[in-house]
mmCIF file of the C-alpha atoms, coordinates in Angstrom:
data_MODEL
# 
_entry.id   MODEL 
# 
loop_
_atom_site.group_PDB 
_atom_site.id 
_atom_site.type_symbol 
_atom_site.label_atom_id 
_atom_site.label_alt_id 
_atom_site.label_comp_id 
_atom_site.label_asym_id 
_atom_site.label_entity_id 
_atom_site.label_seq_id 
_atom_site.pdbx_PDB_ins_code 
_atom_site.Cartn_x 
_atom_site.Cartn_y 
_atom_site.Cartn_z 
_atom_site.occupancy 
_atom_site.B_iso_or_equiv 
_atom_site.pdbx_formal_charge 
_atom_site.auth_seq_id 
_atom_site.auth_comp_id 
_atom_site.auth_asym_id 
_atom_site.auth_atom_id 
_atom_site.pdbx_PDB_model_num 
ATOM 1   C CA . UNK A 1 1   ? -174.334 98.549  -8.070  1.00 0.00 ? 1   UNK A CA 1 
ATOM 2   C CA . UNK A 1 2   ? -175.830 95.171  -7.409  1.00 0.00 ? 2   UNK A CA 1 
ATOM 3   C CA . UNK A 1 3   ? -174.838 92.375  -9.796  1.00 0.00 ? 3   UNK A CA 1 
ATOM 4   C CA . UNK A 1 4   ? -178.408 91.044  -10.002 1.00 0.00 ? 4   UNK A CA 1 
ATOM 5   C CA . UNK A 1 5   ? -180.065 94.430  -10.455 1.00 0.00 ? 5   UNK A CA 1 
ATOM 6   C CA . UNK A 1 6   ? -182.912 94.527  -12.970 1.00 0.00 ? 6   UNK A CA 1 
ATOM 7   C CA . UNK A 1 7   ? -182.392 97.007  -15.754 1.00 0.00 ? 7   UNK A CA 1 
ATOM 8   C CA . UNK A 1 8   ? -185.423 99.189  -16.320 1.00 0.00 ? 8   UNK A CA 1 
ATOM 9   C CA . UNK A 1 9   ? -185.963 99.592  -20.084 1.00 0.00 ? 9   UNK A CA 1 
ATOM 10  C CA . UNK A 1 10  ? -186.961 103.229 -19.586 1.00 0.00 ? 10  UNK A CA 1 
ATOM 11  C CA . UNK A 1 11  ? -183.487 104.065 -18.305 1.00 0.00 ? 11  UNK A CA 1 
ATOM 12  C CA . UNK A 1 12  ? -181.609 102.179 -21.044 1.00 0.00 ? 12  UNK A CA 1 
ATOM 13  C CA . UNK A 1 13  ? -180.312 104.401 -23.826 1.00 0.00 ? 13  UNK A CA 1 
ATOM 14  C CA . UNK A 1 14  ? -178.794 101.692 -25.975 1.00 0.00 ? 14  UNK A CA 1 
ATOM 15  C CA . UNK A 1 15  ? -178.850 97.924  -25.946 1.00 0.00 ? 15  UNK A CA 1 
ATOM 16  C CA . UNK A 1 16  ? -176.580 95.745  -28.088 1.00 0.00 ? 16  UNK A CA 1 
ATOM 17  C CA . UNK A 1 17  ? -176.957 91.984  -28.170 1.00 0.00 ? 17  UNK A CA 1 
ATOM 18  C CA . UNK A 1 18  ? -174.718 89.476  -29.918 1.00 0.00 ? 18  UNK A CA 1 
ATOM 19  C CA . UNK A 1 19  ? -175.834 85.870  -30.362 1.00 0.00 ? 19  UNK A CA 1 
ATOM 20  C CA . UNK A 1 20  ? -173.264 83.329  -31.581 1.00 0.00 ? 20  UNK A CA 1 
ATOM 21  C CA . UNK A 1 21  ? -174.384 79.837  -32.557 1.00 0.00 ? 21  UNK A CA 1 
ATOM 22  C CA . UNK A 1 22  ? -171.918 77.135  -33.579 1.00 0.00 ? 22  UNK A CA 1 
ATOM 23  C CA . UNK A 1 23  ? -172.638 73.622  -34.695 1.00 0.00 ? 23  UNK A CA 1 
ATOM 24  C CA . UNK A 1 24  ? -170.606 71.135  -36.653 1.00 0.00 ? 24  UNK A CA 1 
ATOM 25  C CA . UNK A 1 25  ? -169.742 72.956  -39.873 1.00 0.00 ? 25  UNK A CA 1 
ATOM 26  C CA . UNK A 1 26  ? -171.959 75.914  -39.077 1.00 0.00 ? 26  UNK A CA 1 
ATOM 27  C CA . UNK A 1 27  ? -171.367 79.182  -37.218 1.00 0.00 ? 27  UNK A CA 1 
ATOM 28  C CA . UNK A 1 28  ? -173.616 82.217  -37.043 1.00 0.00 ? 28  UNK A CA 1 
ATOM 29  C CA . UNK A 1 29  ? -173.188 85.531  -35.274 1.00 0.00 ? 29  UNK A CA 1 
ATOM 30  C CA . UNK A 1 30  ? -175.896 88.131  -35.066 1.00 0.00 ? 30  UNK A CA 1 
ATOM 31  C CA . UNK A 1 31  ? -175.575 91.554  -33.464 1.00 0.00 ? 31  UNK A CA 1 
ATOM 32  C CA . UNK A 1 32  ? -178.622 93.714  -32.841 1.00 0.00 ? 32  UNK A CA 1 
ATOM 33  C CA . UNK A 1 33  ? -178.341 97.237  -31.470 1.00 0.00 ? 33  UNK A CA 1 
ATOM 34  C CA . UNK A 1 34  ? -181.430 99.036  -30.251 1.00 0.00 ? 34  UNK A CA 1 
ATOM 35  C CA . UNK A 1 35  ? -181.181 102.734 -29.430 1.00 0.00 ? 35  UNK A CA 1 
ATOM 36  C CA . UNK A 1 36  ? -184.069 103.443 -27.056 1.00 0.00 ? 36  UNK A CA 1 
ATOM 37  C CA . UNK A 1 37  ? -183.302 107.166 -26.826 1.00 0.00 ? 37  UNK A CA 1 
ATOM 38  C CA . UNK A 1 38  ? -183.397 107.503 -30.622 1.00 0.00 ? 38  UNK A CA 1 
ATOM 39  C CA . UNK A 1 39  ? -186.704 105.637 -30.739 1.00 0.00 ? 39  UNK A CA 1 
ATOM 40  C CA . UNK A 1 40  ? -188.116 108.039 -28.147 1.00 0.00 ? 40  UNK A CA 1 
ATOM 41  C CA . UNK A 1 41  ? -186.858 111.058 -30.102 1.00 0.00 ? 41  UNK A CA 1 
ATOM 42  C CA . UNK A 1 42  ? -188.436 109.656 -33.259 1.00 0.00 ? 42  UNK A CA 1 
ATOM 43  C CA . UNK A 1 43  ? -191.763 109.221 -31.463 1.00 0.00 ? 43  UNK A CA 1 
ATOM 44  C CA . UNK A 1 44  ? -191.673 112.801 -30.168 1.00 0.00 ? 44  UNK A CA 1 
ATOM 45  C CA . UNK A 1 45  ? -190.756 114.001 -33.669 1.00 0.00 ? 45  UNK A CA 1 
ATOM 46  C CA . UNK A 1 46  ? -193.811 112.218 -35.086 1.00 0.00 ? 46  UNK A CA 1 
ATOM 47  C CA . UNK A 1 47  ? -196.079 113.775 -32.439 1.00 0.00 ? 47  UNK A CA 1 
ATOM 48  C CA . UNK A 1 48  ? -194.635 117.212 -33.263 1.00 0.00 ? 48  UNK A CA 1 
ATOM 49  C CA . UNK A 1 49  ? -195.252 116.696 -36.980 1.00 0.00 ? 49  UNK A CA 1 
ATOM 50  C CA . UNK A 1 50  ? -198.857 115.708 -36.319 1.00 0.00 ? 50  UNK A CA 1 
ATOM 51  C CA . UNK A 1 51  ? -199.405 118.693 -34.017 1.00 0.00 ? 51  UNK A CA 1 
ATOM 52  C CA . UNK A 1 52  ? -197.971 121.199 -36.529 1.00 0.00 ? 52  UNK A CA 1 
ATOM 53  C CA . UNK A 1 53  ? -200.026 119.642 -39.332 1.00 0.00 ? 53  UNK A CA 1 
ATOM 54  C CA . UNK A 1 54  ? -203.231 119.970 -37.298 1.00 0.00 ? 54  UNK A CA 1 
ATOM 55  C CA . UNK A 1 55  ? -202.333 123.589 -36.508 1.00 0.00 ? 55  UNK A CA 1 
ATOM 56  C CA . UNK A 1 56  ? -201.616 124.273 -40.183 1.00 0.00 ? 56  UNK A CA 1 
ATOM 57  C CA . UNK A 1 57  ? -205.012 122.906 -41.215 1.00 0.00 ? 57  UNK A CA 1 
ATOM 58  C CA . UNK A 1 58  ? -206.750 124.935 -38.494 1.00 0.00 ? 58  UNK A CA 1 
ATOM 59  C CA . UNK A 1 59  ? -204.906 128.121 -39.497 1.00 0.00 ? 59  UNK A CA 1 
ATOM 60  C CA . UNK A 1 60  ? -205.822 127.606 -43.173 1.00 0.00 ? 60  UNK A CA 1 
ATOM 61  C CA . UNK A 1 61  ? -209.491 127.113 -42.300 1.00 0.00 ? 61  UNK A CA 1 
ATOM 62  C CA . UNK A 1 62  ? -209.515 130.191 -40.049 1.00 0.00 ? 62  UNK A CA 1 
ATOM 63  C CA . UNK A 1 63  ? -207.721 132.198 -42.738 1.00 0.00 ? 63  UNK A CA 1 
ATOM 64  C CA . UNK A 1 64  ? -210.360 131.145 -45.279 1.00 0.00 ? 64  UNK A CA 1 
ATOM 65  C CA . UNK A 1 65  ? -213.077 132.215 -42.863 1.00 0.00 ? 65  UNK A CA 1 
ATOM 66  C CA . UNK A 1 66  ? -211.425 135.606 -42.416 1.00 0.00 ? 66  UNK A CA 1 
ATOM 67  C CA . UNK A 1 67  ? -211.069 136.088 -46.187 1.00 0.00 ? 67  UNK A CA 1 
ATOM 68  C CA . UNK A 1 68  ? -214.652 135.007 -46.942 1.00 0.00 ? 68  UNK A CA 1 
ATOM 69  C CA . UNK A 1 69  ? -216.012 137.442 -44.361 1.00 0.00 ? 69  UNK A CA 1 
ATOM 70  C CA . UNK A 1 70  ? -213.714 140.192 -45.642 1.00 0.00 ? 70  UNK A CA 1 
ATOM 71  C CA . UNK A 1 71  ? -214.797 139.843 -49.285 1.00 0.00 ? 71  UNK A CA 1 
ATOM 72  C CA . UNK A 1 72  ? -218.471 139.538 -48.253 1.00 0.00 ? 72  UNK A CA 1 
ATOM 73  C CA . UNK A 1 73  ? -218.891 136.051 -49.704 1.00 0.00 ? 73  UNK A CA 1 
ATOM 74  C CA . UNK A 1 74  ? -222.426 134.712 -49.965 1.00 0.00 ? 74  UNK A CA 1 
ATOM 75  C CA . UNK A 1 75  ? -223.001 133.000 -46.613 1.00 0.00 ? 75  UNK A CA 1 
ATOM 76  C CA . UNK A 1 76  ? -225.630 130.725 -48.216 1.00 0.00 ? 76  UNK A CA 1 
ATOM 77  C CA . UNK A 1 77  ? -223.156 129.138 -50.649 1.00 0.00 ? 77  UNK A CA 1 
ATOM 78  C CA . UNK A 1 78  ? -222.098 125.580 -49.831 1.00 0.00 ? 78  UNK A CA 1 
ATOM 79  C CA . UNK A 1 79  ? -218.410 126.362 -49.447 1.00 0.00 ? 79  UNK A CA 1 
ATOM 80  C CA . UNK A 1 80  ? -218.956 129.351 -47.152 1.00 0.00 ? 80  UNK A CA 1 
ATOM 81  C CA . UNK A 1 81  ? -221.462 127.383 -45.062 1.00 0.00 ? 81  UNK A CA 1 
ATOM 82  C CA . UNK A 1 82  ? -218.926 124.541 -44.785 1.00 0.00 ? 82  UNK A CA 1 
ATOM 83  C CA . UNK A 1 83  ? -216.060 126.856 -43.711 1.00 0.00 ? 83  UNK A CA 1 
ATOM 84  C CA . UNK A 1 84  ? -218.226 128.826 -41.265 1.00 0.00 ? 84  UNK A CA 1 
ATOM 85  C CA . UNK A 1 85  ? -219.606 125.593 -39.790 1.00 0.00 ? 85  UNK A CA 1 
ATOM 86  C CA . UNK A 1 86  ? -216.176 124.033 -39.197 1.00 0.00 ? 86  UNK A CA 1 
ATOM 87  C CA . UNK A 1 87  ? -214.512 127.173 -37.856 1.00 0.00 ? 87  UNK A CA 1 
ATOM 88  C CA . UNK A 1 88  ? -217.459 128.367 -35.786 1.00 0.00 ? 88  UNK A CA 1 
ATOM 89  C CA . UNK A 1 89  ? -216.478 126.171 -32.842 1.00 0.00 ? 89  UNK A CA 1 
ATOM 90  C CA . UNK A 1 90  ? -212.913 127.518 -32.902 1.00 0.00 ? 90  UNK A CA 1 
ATOM 91  C CA . UNK A 1 91  ? -213.924 131.182 -33.059 1.00 0.00 ? 91  UNK A CA 1 
ATOM 92  C CA . UNK A 1 92  ? -216.793 130.895 -30.540 1.00 0.00 ? 92  UNK A CA 1 
ATOM 93  C CA . UNK A 1 93  ? -214.644 131.614 -27.447 1.00 0.00 ? 93  UNK A CA 1 
ATOM 94  C CA . UNK A 1 94  ? -213.551 134.917 -29.021 1.00 0.00 ? 94  UNK A CA 1 
ATOM 95  C CA . UNK A 1 95  ? -216.879 136.139 -30.490 1.00 0.00 ? 95  UNK A CA 1 
ATOM 96  C CA . UNK A 1 96  ? -217.797 138.617 -27.734 1.00 0.00 ? 96  UNK A CA 1 
ATOM 97  C CA . UNK A 1 97  ? -214.223 139.826 -27.280 1.00 0.00 ? 97  UNK A CA 1 
ATOM 98  C CA . UNK A 1 98  ? -214.390 142.774 -29.702 1.00 0.00 ? 98  UNK A CA 1 
ATOM 99  C CA . UNK A 1 99  ? -216.832 144.501 -31.961 1.00 0.00 ? 99  UNK A CA 1 
ATOM 100 C CA . UNK A 1 100 ? -216.892 143.465 -35.614 1.00 0.00 ? 100 UNK A CA 1 
ATOM 101 C CA . UNK A 1 101 ? -216.576 146.380 -38.049 1.00 0.00 ? 101 UNK A CA 1 
ATOM 102 C CA . UNK A 1 102 ? -218.562 145.964 -41.257 1.00 0.00 ? 102 UNK A CA 1 
ATOM 103 C CA . UNK A 1 103 ? -218.719 148.101 -44.404 1.00 0.00 ? 103 UNK A CA 1 
ATOM 104 C CA . UNK A 1 104 ? -221.099 147.290 -47.299 1.00 0.00 ? 104 UNK A CA 1 
ATOM 105 C CA . UNK A 1 105 ? -221.426 143.644 -46.211 1.00 0.00 ? 105 UNK A CA 1 
ATOM 106 C CA . UNK A 1 106 ? -217.648 143.215 -45.848 1.00 0.00 ? 106 UNK A CA 1 
ATOM 107 C CA . UNK A 1 107 ? -216.763 142.126 -42.300 1.00 0.00 ? 107 UNK A CA 1 
ATOM 108 C CA . UNK A 1 108 ? -213.325 142.627 -40.780 1.00 0.00 ? 108 UNK A CA 1 
ATOM 109 C CA . UNK A 1 109 ? -213.498 139.800 -38.255 1.00 0.00 ? 109 UNK A CA 1 
ATOM 110 C CA . UNK A 1 110 ? -210.650 140.695 -35.918 1.00 0.00 ? 110 UNK A CA 1 
ATOM 111 C CA . UNK A 1 111 ? -211.683 137.928 -33.518 1.00 0.00 ? 111 UNK A CA 1 
ATOM 112 C CA . UNK A 1 112 ? -210.695 135.344 -36.146 1.00 0.00 ? 112 UNK A CA 1 
ATOM 113 C CA . UNK A 1 113 ? -207.197 136.840 -36.333 1.00 0.00 ? 113 UNK A CA 1 
ATOM 114 C CA . UNK A 1 114 ? -206.978 136.773 -32.538 1.00 0.00 ? 114 UNK A CA 1 
ATOM 115 C CA . UNK A 1 115 ? -208.135 133.132 -32.542 1.00 0.00 ? 115 UNK A CA 1 
ATOM 116 C CA . UNK A 1 116 ? -205.422 132.282 -35.096 1.00 0.00 ? 116 UNK A CA 1 
ATOM 117 C CA . UNK A 1 117 ? -202.744 133.867 -32.896 1.00 0.00 ? 117 UNK A CA 1 
ATOM 118 C CA . UNK A 1 118 ? -204.017 132.212 -29.709 1.00 0.00 ? 118 UNK A CA 1 
ATOM 119 C CA . UNK A 1 119 ? -204.192 128.745 -31.278 1.00 0.00 ? 119 UNK A CA 1 
ATOM 120 C CA . UNK A 1 120 ? -200.696 129.121 -32.765 1.00 0.00 ? 120 UNK A CA 1 
ATOM 121 C CA . UNK A 1 121 ? -199.356 130.084 -29.339 1.00 0.00 ? 121 UNK A CA 1 
ATOM 122 C CA . UNK A 1 122 ? -201.264 127.263 -27.632 1.00 0.00 ? 122 UNK A CA 1 
ATOM 123 C CA . UNK A 1 123 ? -199.933 124.642 -30.058 1.00 0.00 ? 123 UNK A CA 1 
ATOM 124 C CA . UNK A 1 124 ? -196.395 125.984 -29.704 1.00 0.00 ? 124 UNK A CA 1 
ATOM 125 C CA . UNK A 1 125 ? -196.619 125.685 -25.901 1.00 0.00 ? 125 UNK A CA 1 
ATOM 126 C CA . UNK A 1 126 ? -198.005 122.123 -26.115 1.00 0.00 ? 126 UNK A CA 1 
ATOM 127 C CA . UNK A 1 127 ? -195.242 121.033 -28.521 1.00 0.00 ? 127 UNK A CA 1 
ATOM 128 C CA . UNK A 1 128 ? -192.568 122.573 -26.263 1.00 0.00 ? 128 UNK A CA 1 
ATOM 129 C CA . UNK A 1 129 ? -193.996 120.883 -23.143 1.00 0.00 ? 129 UNK A CA 1 
ATOM 130 C CA . UNK A 1 130 ? -194.002 117.513 -24.941 1.00 0.00 ? 130 UNK A CA 1 
ATOM 131 C CA . UNK A 1 131 ? -190.405 118.043 -26.065 1.00 0.00 ? 131 UNK A CA 1 
ATOM 132 C CA . UNK A 1 132 ? -189.282 119.042 -22.573 1.00 0.00 ? 132 UNK A CA 1 
ATOM 133 C CA . UNK A 1 133 ? -191.112 116.132 -20.918 1.00 0.00 ? 133 UNK A CA 1 
ATOM 134 C CA . UNK A 1 134 ? -189.701 113.584 -23.358 1.00 0.00 ? 134 UNK A CA 1 
ATOM 135 C CA . UNK A 1 135 ? -186.148 114.939 -23.395 1.00 0.00 ? 135 UNK A CA 1 
ATOM 136 C CA . UNK A 1 136 ? -183.757 112.840 -21.409 1.00 0.00 ? 136 UNK A CA 1 
ATOM 137 C CA . UNK A 1 137 ? -180.244 114.256 -21.359 1.00 0.00 ? 137 UNK A CA 1 
ATOM 138 C CA . UNK A 1 138 ? -177.559 111.783 -20.474 1.00 0.00 ? 138 UNK A CA 1 
ATOM 139 C CA . UNK A 1 139 ? -174.883 112.830 -18.010 1.00 0.00 ? 139 UNK A CA 1 
ATOM 140 C CA . UNK A 1 140 ? -173.046 109.510 -17.776 1.00 0.00 ? 140 UNK A CA 1 
ATOM 141 C CA . UNK A 1 141 ? -172.967 106.116 -19.419 1.00 0.00 ? 141 UNK A CA 1 
ATOM 142 C CA . UNK A 1 142 ? -172.443 102.723 -17.788 1.00 0.00 ? 142 UNK A CA 1 
ATOM 143 C CA . UNK A 1 143 ? -171.680 99.669  -19.905 1.00 0.00 ? 143 UNK A CA 1 
ATOM 144 C CA . UNK A 1 144 ? -172.538 96.173  -18.691 1.00 0.00 ? 144 UNK A CA 1 
ATOM 145 C CA . UNK A 1 145 ? -171.554 93.008  -20.572 1.00 0.00 ? 145 UNK A CA 1 
ATOM 146 C CA . UNK A 1 146 ? -172.887 89.562  -19.776 1.00 0.00 ? 146 UNK A CA 1 
ATOM 147 C CA . UNK A 1 147 ? -171.634 86.370  -21.404 1.00 0.00 ? 147 UNK A CA 1 
ATOM 148 C CA . UNK A 1 148 ? -173.552 83.193  -20.779 1.00 0.00 ? 148 UNK A CA 1 
ATOM 149 C CA . UNK A 1 149 ? -173.070 79.643  -21.939 1.00 0.00 ? 149 UNK A CA 1 
ATOM 150 C CA . UNK A 1 150 ? -176.411 78.293  -23.071 1.00 0.00 ? 150 UNK A CA 1 
ATOM 151 C CA . UNK A 1 151 ? -177.278 74.595  -23.008 1.00 0.00 ? 151 UNK A CA 1 
ATOM 152 C CA . UNK A 1 152 ? -176.257 72.671  -26.082 1.00 0.00 ? 152 UNK A CA 1 
ATOM 153 C CA . UNK A 1 153 ? -172.548 72.369  -25.665 1.00 0.00 ? 153 UNK A CA 1 
ATOM 154 C CA . UNK A 1 154 ? -169.577 74.578  -26.350 1.00 0.00 ? 154 UNK A CA 1 
ATOM 155 C CA . UNK A 1 155 ? -170.020 77.312  -28.917 1.00 0.00 ? 155 UNK A CA 1 
ATOM 156 C CA . UNK A 1 156 ? -173.546 78.278  -27.931 1.00 0.00 ? 156 UNK A CA 1 
ATOM 157 C CA . UNK A 1 157 ? -172.822 81.575  -26.285 1.00 0.00 ? 157 UNK A CA 1 
ATOM 158 C CA . UNK A 1 158 ? -174.936 84.603  -25.670 1.00 0.00 ? 158 UNK A CA 1 
ATOM 159 C CA . UNK A 1 159 ? -173.289 87.948  -24.980 1.00 0.00 ? 159 UNK A CA 1 
ATOM 160 C CA . UNK A 1 160 ? -175.381 90.908  -23.939 1.00 0.00 ? 160 UNK A CA 1 
ATOM 161 C CA . UNK A 1 161 ? -173.982 94.451  -23.800 1.00 0.00 ? 161 UNK A CA 1 
ATOM 162 C CA . UNK A 1 162 ? -176.123 97.042  -22.094 1.00 0.00 ? 162 UNK A CA 1 
ATOM 163 C CA . UNK A 1 163 ? -175.319 100.735 -22.036 1.00 0.00 ? 163 UNK A CA 1 
ATOM 164 C CA . UNK A 1 164 ? -177.403 102.829 -19.666 1.00 0.00 ? 164 UNK A CA 1 
ATOM 165 C CA . UNK A 1 165 ? -177.183 106.078 -17.830 1.00 0.00 ? 165 UNK A CA 1 
# 
């Protein structure tokens, strides 16, 4: 490894920095540790939470659509019009897939159930691909420490510890 090699932040798993400042009658030491891998995992976790929340909302809306059609709700009511309007775009790709059995105004919309299953599977695949793409297993760890004397006399030291893989 080259001594003057630049460290790419993407490859750093953890960075600890200690700054010590001493003046007449005054000394301060500060240590900051930043775990880049944990920050990445937290970001992926947030994306997963958002994705599952969006799927949950979509599944609830599609489930309401299925139930309203099944109980033969008045399609002219405001709520039914709202639900059918929102979910219409999500069920449109599946409309011609199967016939829709109806008895006395009650519609068993099997295509809505198929849409619910397909969207759940699609979201699961997307979340897994994001998790796989963002996962960065570490096989080894290298620790580098640098101690530098900063201008201002003795006691002004800066020590940087970098752990990367």
